[in-house]
C-alpha positions, 0 to 999 in steps of 0.5 A: 903405466908411468907414461899413461899417468901423463894422459887425460885418456889412454886407449888400450888396444887389444888384439891377437896375431898369429905367430907362424913358423916354418912347417918343416921344423919340429917345435915342441908345444906349438899348435895348428893354424886352421887344420895344420901348421906350427903356430901359437896366437899372441894376444897383446894390449898396446897403450896409446895416447887418446889425444888424437896423436895415437902415440904408443906408450908401451905394452901392458899385457901379453898372453898366448894360446895354441890350438890342438892338432886335428887328430885330438879335436872332438866336439867337446874340446872344440867347444872348450877351445872357443870359450877359451879363445873368447875369454882371453879378451876379458882376462887381458882387461883384468891383467891391465887392471891389475897394473894399477891403471886408473879405470876412469881414464882408460878406454879399451878398444877391440875389433869384432872378435871381441863381440861377446855379451859376457865380455860386455857384462864384465866390463860394465860391472867393473866400470871399464870404458870401451869401444868394440866393434860388433859382429853379430845381429843381437837380440834387443829388449824392446821398449814398446810394442813397436820396439825393434827386436834385433839390432839390425832393425834398430840401426835403420832408424839412426839418422846421420848427424855428420859426414866425412870423406875418407880415403879407403886403402886397397885390400888385396887378396893376399895370403889370407884365410877364406874366413878373412876374405869373407869378413874383409872382401877384396877392394880397390882404394877409393874415396868414401862418403861416410855417414855417422849416427848413434842410438841407445839399445838394450841388449838381451842376454843370448840363450847360450850365455850363463844365466848368472849374467845380467838379463839385459845390458844398456849400451850405446851404438855408433853406426858408420855407413857408406852413403853410396858405394861404387857398383860391385864394391861392398859398402863400408859399415861399422857398428861400435858398441860403447859405454861412451856418451854419444848424444852429440856429433862431437861425441859420436866422432870421438868414439869413431876416431878412438876405434880407428886408432886400433890400426896402430896395433897392426903396425906394431905387429909388423914391427915385431914380425918384419922389423925384429924378424920374429917369424924366422927365429929358430927356437925349438919350443913354445916356451923359448919362442914366447920368451923371445917375443916378450924380449922383443916387445920393448924393441918393437915399441921403440921402433914404432915410437920412432916412426910415430914421433917422426910422423906427427912431430918431426921437429921434436927433440931426438931424445924423445925417442932415443937416450942421450947416449944413443944420440951421441953414438949416432952422431959419431957413426952415422953417415948422415950428418946430424945438426947440433940439435937433432930432431926426431925426424933426423935420428929416424933417418940416421938410424935407418941409414945404419941399417942400409936405408937410402934417403932418396928411397922414401921413409924407411921401412921396418927392416932397415930401421930395425937393423939400424937400431940393433946396430946402434944398441950394440954400438952404445953398449960398446961405448958404455963398456969402454968407459967402464974399463980400467985400461991401466989393467989391460 
């Protein structure tokens, strides 16, 4: 929160990740993944600077949930479970707000799982800013006799006000669920010519939502679409609903770039699972696993901070990512000679070298970086213990 105070705008990215564990072990309190397995779902809120650098500022909130075993599921419970899963987004926003952050300087960013009219209504009522990707073709309140009845009709009238050529990464099949493969089809990497435009819509409250919610909500929608996709490839298209103004090209592109920052939280989950080797932990209870996750969050943030700073500001001072004590210890123990005034890039490579990284292998991955950071922390704690010991009594 203190780091956020220095930012004109902070992006708070919310997302859920599945924490799965070896099905051969018996852990108490965990639930299923799809129809079986041992897992829980961690919902995180990660703060990033909104200035385009996407500098990670820290984790603001953590919650978790489980799904019941197949034998206990009934239609009523399944419905309640779905409602609880939807509610996590709004609960997490409230948790962030309870920390005393300044609402006017925070933009909440969420993916298509958060496409929920009740959530939109909560955010608007509280005066929260947001950018959320839409997943549903929503009903609209027509403004005239020719007004579009559904969102799909309204977006066909959006005119392109800007274009960009954007590299799309390859998306292999991998070990993804059928639902994930349907939402994110397999594709090869390519350069895509994207168009950008916007409109304002009046969303009608779905009949399935409580009548205590507003009948309509007026929000802005930004559309991103691929002008001409290669044959056999699914064209890129995003629909982003937002409270942000979208009257100009600059405002539209700002909304898109803020949503693109959402991918940083995917890297953060890699730092937890791969760097901290969280999925291999052998604790036997949900409570123990959640406590360890909470302990790992600042460690994963530090790893992400080192990688981000080394990428966007490689010549920044080393103390922007490590304490003075850590830099001093690193200078003694690393096999890479540090200059008199080491940079963020220098210490990233030195820490990774402690973990076994070879410089000619390219940039370090999460595993070697985490190993090196763990070793550096241990060495720094040892140095502090040495200074605290009265050796005359030994």
